[in-house]
C-alpha positions in Angstrom: -6.4 51.1 -18.5 -4.4 52.9 -21.1 -0.9 51.4 -21.5 2.0 53.6 -20.2 4.7 54.6 -22.8 7.4 53.8 -20.2 7.4 52.3 -16.7 6.3 54.7 -14.0 7.0 54.8 -10.2 4.4 55.8 -7.7 6.3 56.4 -4.4 4.8 55.4 -1.0 7.6 56.5 1.3 10.7 55.0 3.1 12.0 53.6 -0.2 8.8 51.8 -1.2 7.1 52.5 -4.5 4.6 50.9 -7.0 6.2 50.1 -10.3 3.7 50.4 -13.2 5.0 48.7 -16.4 4.0 49.6 -20.0 1.2 47.0 -20.0 -0.4 48.4 -16.8 1.0 45.7 -14.5 1.7 47.0 -10.9 4.4 45.7 -8.6 5.5 46.8 -5.1 9.2 47.4 -4.8 11.6 48.5 -2.0 14.7 50.5 -2.9 17.6 50.5 -0.5 21.4 50.8 -0.2 23.7 48.1 1.2 27.5 48.1 1.2 27.4 51.3 -0.9 25.3 49.5 -3.6 21.8 50.5 -4.7 19.5 47.5 -4.6 15.8 46.7 -5.2 13.7 44.1 -3.3 10.4 42.8 -4.9 7.5 42.9 -2.4 4.9 41.3 -4.7 2.3 42.4 -7.3 -0.7 44.7 -6.6 -3.6 44.0 -5.9 -2.5 40.4 -4.8 -0.3 42.1 -2.2 -2.2 45.0 -0.5 -0.8 48.3 0.5 -0.8 47.2 4.1 1.0 44.0 3.4 3.6 45.8 1.2 4.3 48.3 4.0 4.7 45.4 6.5 7.2 43.7 4.2 9.1 47.0 3.7 9.3 47.6 7.4 10.6 44.1 8.0 13.3 44.7 5.3 14.3 48.0 7.0 14.7 46.1 10.3 16.9 43.6 8.6 19.0 46.4 7.2 19.4 47.9 10.7 20.8 44.5 11.8 23.4 44.8 9.1 21.9 42.1 6.9 21.0 42.5 3.2 17.3 41.6 2.9 17.8 40.6 -0.7 20.5 38.1 0.1 18.5 36.9 3.1 15.6 36.1 0.8 17.9 34.2 -1.6 19.3 32.1 1.3 15.7 31.5 2.5 14.6 30.3 -0.9 17.6 28.0 -1.2 16.9 26.7 2.3 13.3 26.1 1.5 14.1 24.3 -1.7 16.7 22.2 0.1 14.2 21.3 2.8 11.6 20.3 0.1 13.9 17.7 -1.4 15.6 16.6 1.8 12.7 16.3 4.2 11.7 13.0 5.6 8.5 13.0 3.5 10.3 13.9 0.3 12.9 11.1 0.8 10.1 8.7 1.8 8.1 9.4 -1.3 11.1 9.1 -3.5 12.0 5.8 -1.9 8.4 4.6 -2.5 8.5 5.7 -6.2 11.8 4.0 -6.7 11.0 0.6 -5.1 7.3 0.1 -5.1 7.3 -1.3 -8.7 8.7 -4.5 -7.2 5.8 -4.8 -4.6 2.3 -5.9 -5.0 -0.2 -3.1 -5.5 -1.7 -3.7 -2.1 1.7 -3.6 -0.4 2.6 -0.3 -2.1 -0.7 1.3 -1.1 -0.5 0.0 2.5 3.1 1.2 3.0 2.6 4.8 1.8 -0.7 4.9 3.7 1.1 4.0 7.0 3.6 6.8 6.4 1.0 9.3 5.4 -1.2 8.7 8.4 1.4 8.0 11.1 4.6 9.8 10.2 4.2 12.7 7.7 1.9 14.9 9.8 4.4 15.0 12.6 7.9 14.6 11.1 7.3 14.9 7.3 8.7 18.4 7.1 11.7 17.7 9.2 15.1 17.3 7.5 15.8 13.6 7.5 19.4 14.3 8.5 18.2 16.1 11.6 15.5 13.7 12.7 16.2 12.0 16.1 15.3 8.6 17.4 13.0 10.1 20.1 11.0 12.0 17.4 10.5 8.8 15.5 9.7 6.9 18.6 7.0 9.4 19.5 5.2 8.6 16.2 5.6 4.9 16.7 4.2 5.1 20.3 1.3 7.1 19.1 0.3 4.2 16.8 1.0 1.7 19.5 -1.1 3.5 22.0 -4.0 3.6 19.6 -4.0 -0.2 19.8 -2.3 -1.0 16.4 0.8 -2.9 17.5 1.4 -4.5 14.1 1.2 -1.1 12.4 3.6 0.4 14.9 6.2 -2.3 14.0 5.6 -1.7 10.3 6.1 2.0 10.8 9.5 1.4 12.4 10.5 -1.0 9.6 9.4 1.4 6.9 11.2 4.3 8.5 14.3 2.2 8.6 14.0 1.5 4.9 13.5 5.3 4.2 16.6 6.1 6.3 18.7 3.5 4.5 17.6 5.1 1.2 18.4 8.5 2.6 21.9 7.3 3.4 22.3 5.8 -0.1 21.3 9.0 -1.8 23.4 11.2 0.5 20.6 12.9 2.4 21.5 11.5 5.9 24.4 9.7 7.5 22.7 7.2 9.9 19.6 5.2 10.4 18.0 6.3 13.6 15.2 3.7 13.3 17.9 1.1 14.1 18.2 2.7 17.5 14.6 1.8 18.2 14.9 -2.0 18.1 13.2 -3.3 21.3 11.7 0.1 22.0 8.1 -1.4 21.8 7.0 -4.9 22.7 7.5 -7.5 20.0 4.5 -8.3 17.9 3.0 -11.7 18.5 3.0 -14.3 15.7 -0.3 -14.0 13.9 -1.9 -17.4 13.2 -5.1 -17.5 11.3 -7.6 -19.9 12.8 -8.1 -22.9 10.6 -9.7 -26.3 10.6 -7.0 -28.8 9.7 -8.6 -32.1 10.8 -10.0 -34.0 7.7 -13.2 -35.0 9.5 -14.0 -31.4 10.7 -12.9 -29.9 7.4 -15.3 -32.3 5.7 -18.1 -30.8 7.8 -17.0 -27.3 6.7 -17.0 -28.4 3.1 -20.5 -29.8 3.4 -21.7 -26.5 4.9 -20.0 -24.6 2.0 -21.5 -26.8 -0.7 -25.0 -26.4 0.9 -24.6 -22.6 1.4 -27.5 -20.7 -0.2 -26.0 -17.3 -0.7 -25.5 -15.3 -3.9 -24.3 -17.5 -6.7 -21.0 -15.8 -7.2 -20.4 -15.7 -3.4 -21.0 -19.5 -3.4 -18.5 -19.9 -6.2 -15.9 -17.9 -4.5 -16.5 -19.8 -1.3 -16.0 -23.2 -3.0 -12.9 -22.1 -5.0 -11.4 -20.7 -1.7 -11.4 -24.3 -0.5 -10.2 -25.8 -3.8 -7.4 -23.3 -4.6 -5.4 -22.7 -1.4 -4.9 -19.1 -2.5 -4.9 -16.0 -0.2 -8.3 -14.4 0.1 -7.2 -11.3 -1.7 -6.0 -13.4 -4.6 -9.3 -15.1 -4.9 -11.5 -12.0 -4.8 -9.2 -10.1 -7.2 -9.2 -13.0 -9.7 -9.8 -11.8 -13.3 -11.2 -13.6 -16.3 -8.2 -12.6 -18.3 -6.0 -14.6 -16.0 -7.9 -17.9 -16.7 -6.6 -20.1 -19.5 -9.2 -22.8 -20.1 -7.2 -24.5 -22.8 -4.1 -24.8 -20.6 -6.3 -25.4 -17.5 -4.3 -22.8 -15.7 -4.7 -19.5 -13.8 -1.8 -17.1 -14.3 -1.8 -14.5 -11.5 0.7 -11.7 -12.5 3.6 -10.7 -10.4 2.1 -7.4 -9.3 -0.8 -9.1 -7.5 1.2 -11.8 -5.7 2.8 -11.4 -2.3 5.8 -13.5 -3.6 6.4 -10.9 -6.3 6.4 -13.4 -9.2 3.9 -14.9 -11.6 2.0 -17.7 -9.9 0.4 -20.6 -11.8 -2.6 -22.4 -10.4 -3.5 -25.7 -12.1 -7.3 -26.1 -12.6 -8.9 -29.3 -11.4 -12.1 -30.5 -13.1 -14.3 -29.3 -10.2 -12.6 -25.9 -10.2 -13.0 -25.6 -13.9 -16.7 -26.6 -13.7 -17.3 -23.9 -11.1 -15.7 -21.2 -13.3 -17.6 -22.4 -16.3 -20.9 -22.1 -14.4 -19.9 -18.6 -13.2 -18.8 -17.2 -16.5 -22.3 -16.5 -17.9 -23.0 -14.3 -14.8 -19.8 -12.3 -14.5 -17.8 -13.2 -17.6 -18.5 -9.9 -19.4 -16.7 -8.0 -16.7 -13.1 -7.8 -15.4 -13.5 -9.7 -12.2 -14.7 -13.2 -11.6 -16.2 -12.1 -8.3 -17.2 -8.4 -8.6 -18.5 -6.3 -5.9 -22.3 -6.1 -5.3 -22.5 -2.3 -5.6 -19.7 -1.6 -8.0 -19.0 -4.3 -10.6 -15.8 -2.5 -11.6 -14.3 -3.4 -8.2 -13.7 -6.9 -6.7 -15.8 -8.5 -4.1 -15.5 -7.1 -0.5 -12.7 -8.6 1.6 -15.3 -9.4 4.3 -17.6 -11.5 2.1 -16.2 -14.9 2.8 -15.7 -14.1 6.5 -19.4 -13.0 6.7 -20.5 -16.2 5.0 -18.5 -18.3 7.5 -20.1 -16.5 10.4 -23.6 -16.9 8.9 -22.9 -20.6 8.8 -22.1 -20.5 12.5 -18.2 -20.5 12.4 -16.3 -18.2 14.7 -13.8 -16.5 12.5 -11.7 -15.4 15.5 -11.2 -18.9 16.9 -12.3 -21.6 14.4 -11.8 -20.7 10.8 -11.1 -17.7 8.6 -11.0 -17.1 4.8 -7.2 -17.3 5.1 -7.6 -20.6 7.0 -8.3 -22.5 3.8 -4.6 -22.2 3.0 -3.7 -23.9 6.3 -6.2 -26.6 5.7 -4.7 -27.3 2.3 -1.2 -27.1 3.6 -1.6 -29.3 6.7 -3.6 -32.0 5.0 -1.4 -32.1 1.9 1.8 -32.2 3.9 0.3 -34.7 6.3 -0.7 -37.1 3.5 2.9 -38.0 2.9 2.1 -38.2 -0.9 3.7 -34.9 -1.9 7.2 -33.5 -1.7 7.2 -30.5 0.6 8.6 -28.1 -2.0 5.7 -29.0 -4.4 3.1 -28.0 -1.8 5.1 -24.8 -0.9 5.3 -23.7 -4.5 1.6 -24.2 -4.9 1.1 -22.0 -1.8 3.3 -19.4 -3.5 5.8 -19.6 -0.6 9.5 -19.1 -1.2 11.7 -22.1 -1.2 15.3 -22.9 -1.9 18.1 -20.4 -2.5 18.0 -17.1 -4.5 19.4 -18.7 -7.7 16.7 -21.4 -7.7 14.0 -18.9 -6.9 14.9 -17.0 -10.1 13.9 -20.0 -12.2 11.0 -21.5 -10.4 8.0 -19.6 -11.9 6.6 -22.8 -13.4 8.6 -25.5 -11.7 6.9 -28.7 -10.5 3.9 -27.8 -12.7 3.3 -31.4 -13.7 3.4 -32.5 -10.1 1.3 -29.6 -9.0 -1.4 -30.5 -11.6 -1.6 -33.9 -9.9 -1.6 -32.3 -6.5 -4.5 -30.1 -7.3 -6.4 -32.9 -8.8 -5.7 -35.0 -5.7 -6.8 -32.1 -3.5 -10.1 -31.7 -5.4 -10.8 -35.5 -5.1 -9.8 -35.4 -1.4 -12.1 -32.5 -0.7 -14.9 -34.4 -2.4 -14.1 -37.5 -0.3 -14.1 -35.5 2.9 -17.3 -33.7 1.9 -19.1 -37.0 1.3 -18.0 -38.4 4.6 -21.5 -37.7 6.1 -25.0 -36.7 5.0 -25.2 -33.2 3.5 -27.3 -31.0 5.7 -28.8 -27.9 3.9 -28.0 -24.7 5.6 -30.3 -21.8 4.8 -28.5 -18.5 4.6 -28.6 -15.3 2.6 -25.5 -13.3 1.7 
């Protein structure tokens, strides 16, 4: 198209025209008068906006004029309102809250929290102004989750919404926390206790089964270390070779991976170190000590240890779970009377003491905890040798 020497107007009636600029660009415009002033309203570029759509926009602007409203000013107000809603909606405030605070959470907690909001809140109340949201609207979302059979998630949604509202109050986007009005609106969640074998004799049987388990080698190693470490299942399967210091005989799990939000030190007993040294030739060239079977760039599946327990004949709903090893370690260690309670609790990465003490306890009791983990390894060996080892054939 040959460029125009100056802009040209192609009229289409009732104040609408097509403006053609000097570069050949074409734009729909509507010319009108309001309060004795000549004004122009942009209707969009052609051909993105068809003639039919441009005429419909012009007719709407003319109706606005007949109502005594300036269509140009109405558009400005609408744009401001849209921008206001975009930064003050429940979803916008929630995502800002998540960005601001999630750095202090573990990666799994950050991912889980935003996922609950994305699945259970944003589709229904995400676009609503947080200042206009009511308790019944939030309750409808919570009940929807509850009715789907996920009571724990329903309670988590209420707790997360409460944190978002408090952040909204702090940042001036709302004045009250309507989630607080919903306390007691759904039945309380029951205390979740993971099934665990805590009697030494029965735990010895479990250890014999584990040491006789004939699954994949790195599964067997993870299985044994689950018993020797007392870590959470996720912390075992996410264990990285870079976190293992053989010279110091320590595992250093960084803050971002720990539920307690602080670096956790795990002393390595001789049996634990031997297991890791045997495993290193198999998986030591990768990131994870226990990589996934299909994708070595990812950690072992969270179901692996549970499946192995079930294959050995243990009911993970009523007898013992992967998480149950922590209870076994805790109960037997506390029950021995040999260790101060705070030493065992720190080894479990549980909080203890006041806030000032917590700020300085990343490595406290380390000498005692080294002795504790050596004792625990010896105790596991003693319990395991309490009867004849019975081979259990299994494949994992």
